[in-house]
C-alpha positions as CSV (number, residue, x, y, z in Angstrom):
1,M,0.0,0.0,0.1
2,I,1.3,3.2,-1.1
3,M,1.4,5.8,1.8
4,V,0.0,9.4,0.9
5,D,1.3,12.6,2.0
6,K,-1.0,13.8,4.8
7,K,-0.4,17.5,4.0
8,L,-1.8,16.6,0.6
9,I,-4.7,15.2,2.1
10,L,-5.5,18.2,4.2
11,Q,-5.0,20.6,1.3
12,N,-7.4,18.5,-0.8
13,L,-10.0,19.0,2.1
14,I,-9.4,22.7,2.3
15,D,-9.6,23.1,-1.6
16,N,-12.9,21.2,-1.6
17,L,-14.3,23.4,1.1
18,R,-13.1,26.5,-0.7
19,H,-14.8,25.5,-3.9
20,E,-18.1,24.8,-2.0
21,L,-17.7,28.1,-0.4
22,T,-17.4,30.0,-3.6
23,E,-20.4,28.2,-5.1
24,L,-22.5,28.8,-1.9
25,E,-21.5,32.5,-1.5
26,A,-22.7,33.0,-5.1
27,A,-26.0,31.1,-4.5
28,A,-26.4,33.2,-1.1
29,N,-25.9,36.5,-2.9
30,S,-28.3,35.5,-5.6
31,A,-31.0,34.5,-3.2
32,R,-30.6,37.8,-1.1
33,A,-30.9,39.8,-4.2
34,E,-34.1,37.9,-5.3
35,A,-35.6,38.5,-1.8
36,I,-35.4,42.3,-2.3
37,Q,-36.5,42.4,-6.0
38,D,-39.6,44.3,-6.8
39,D,-40.9,41.2,-8.7
40,Y,-41.0,39.3,-5.4
41,K,-43.0,42.1,-3.5
42,A,-46.1,40.4,-2.0
43,E,-49.1,40.8,-4.3
44,S,-51.4,39.4,-1.7
45,K,-51.2,38.1,1.8
46,Y,-50.6,34.6,0.6
47,D,-47.7,35.6,-1.6
48,T,-44.7,34.4,0.4
49,R,-42.0,34.3,-2.4
50,A,-39.9,37.3,-0.7
51,I,-40.1,35.7,2.7
52,E,-39.0,32.2,1.4
53,A,-36.2,33.8,-0.7
54,S,-35.0,35.6,2.6
55,Y,-35.2,32.4,4.6
56,L,-33.1,30.5,1.8
57,A,-30.6,33.4,1.8
58,G,-30.3,33.2,5.5
59,A,-29.7,29.5,5.5
60,Q,-27.1,29.7,2.9
61,Q,-25.3,32.5,4.7
62,K,-25.2,30.4,7.8
63,R,-23.8,27.5,5.9
64,V,-21.1,29.8,4.5
65,E,-20.1,31.0,7.9
66,E,-19.8,27.2,8.9
67,I,-17.6,26.3,5.9
68,K,-15.4,29.4,6.8
69,I,-14.9,27.8,10.4
70,D,-14.4,24.4,8.9
71,I,-11.5,25.7,6.7
72,Q,-10.0,27.5,9.6
73,M,-10.2,24.2,11.7
74,L,-8.3,22.4,9.0
75,E,-5.7,25.0,8.4
76,E,-5.0,24.8,12.3
77,I,-4.2,21.0,12.2
78,E,-0.7,20.3,12.8
79,I,0.8,17.4,10.9
80,K,3.3,15.7,13.1
81,P,4.5,12.1,13.3
82,S,3.1,10.0,16.1
83,L,2.7,6.4,17.0
84,K,-0.6,7.2,18.6
85,I,-3.7,8.2,16.7
86,Q,-4.4,12.0,16.8
87,M,-5.9,14.6,14.6
88,G,-4.0,14.6,11.3
89,S,-3.3,10.9,11.6
90,L,-3.6,8.6,8.6
91,V,-4.6,5.3,9.9
92,L,-4.9,1.8,8.4
93,I,-7.9,0.2,10.1
94,E,-9.2,-3.3,9.6
95,F,-12.9,-4.2,10.0
96,N,-14.3,-7.6,8.8
97,N,-11.0,-8.6,7.2
98,Q,-11.0,-5.3,5.2
99,A,-8.3,-2.6,5.5
100,R,-9.2,0.9,4.9
101,L,-7.4,4.2,5.2
102,Y,-8.8,6.8,7.5
103,F,-7.7,10.3,7.9
104,L,-8.8,12.0,11.2
105,T,-9.8,15.6,11.4
106,S,-12.0,17.8,13.5
107,T,-14.5,18.3,10.4
108,S,-15.3,17.2,6.9
109,G,-16.1,13.5,8.2
110,G,-17.7,11.4,5.7
111,T,-15.6,12.7,2.8
112,M,-14.1,10.2,0.5
113,L,-10.9,11.3,-1.2
114,T,-8.8,9.4,-3.8
115,I,-5.1,10.6,-3.8
116,D,-2.4,8.8,-5.5
117,D,-4.9,5.9,-6.3
118,Q,-5.5,5.4,-2.7
119,L,-9.1,5.7,-1.4
120,I,-9.1,7.7,2.0
121,L,-12.1,8.1,4.2
122,V,-12.0,11.2,6.3
123,I,-13.4,10.6,9.8
124,S,-14.2,13.4,12.4
125,V,-12.6,12.9,15.9
126,F,-16.0,13.6,17.1
127,S,-17.6,10.7,15.4
128,P,-17.9,7.2,17.2
129,L,-15.2,5.7,15.2
130,G,-12.8,8.7,15.4
131,N,-13.5,9.2,19.1
132,E,-12.7,5.6,20.0
133,A,-9.6,5.4,17.8
134,L,-8.0,8.6,19.3
135,G,-4.9,7.8,21.4
136,L,-4.6,4.2,20.3
137,S,-1.6,2.6,18.5
138,A,-1.0,0.0,15.9
139,G,-1.9,-3.5,17.1
140,E,-4.7,-2.3,19.4
141,S,-8.5,-3.0,18.8
142,F,-11.5,-1.0,19.7
143,E,-15.4,-1.4,19.4
144,V,-18.0,0.9,18.1
145,E,-21.6,0.3,19.0
146,T,-24.0,0.7,15.8
147,P,-27.7,0.3,15.7
148,K,-27.2,-3.2,14.4
149,A,-24.3,-4.5,16.3
150,M,-21.1,-4.0,18.2
151,R,-18.3,-3.7,15.6
152,T,-14.6,-4.4,16.4
153,Y,-11.9,-2.6,14.6
154,K,-8.1,-3.3,14.6
155,I,-5.5,-0.6,14.2
156,L,-3.0,-2.1,11.5
157,N,-0.7,1.1,11.2
158,V,-0.5,4.7,12.1
159,Y,1.2,7.0,9.5
């Protein structure tokens, strides 16, 4: 298995969020502009187009702020070598005789990246899997309770 540069993983996550931020800011600006257009002025008490457009703009602006915080959190992650799993660790974990690479961060959990032909699943340290893995080393096992069953994972390597 080829190892992937952790800084490259982090940069990919930041780039993905910046792209999403650009698109969302444009959408929020468009929704905000629609909300104040004369065409959207209520023609009757049942006409709620302007109100709906302003709600949409508000929700999009809230997501814009969340993405900015996510980017800042990712930019603050220090990539440093460690034998124990920590934020910024790339970890090879086995479940059901299948090994998978995981990258631990504070945000962007559930993101799948392919870098240098390696599939990497990003998990948040706040997720059950990420939380249980924190602080462990290669060779150790841990369990995570799911709605269907208790799952046992084994840490094969920490990069």
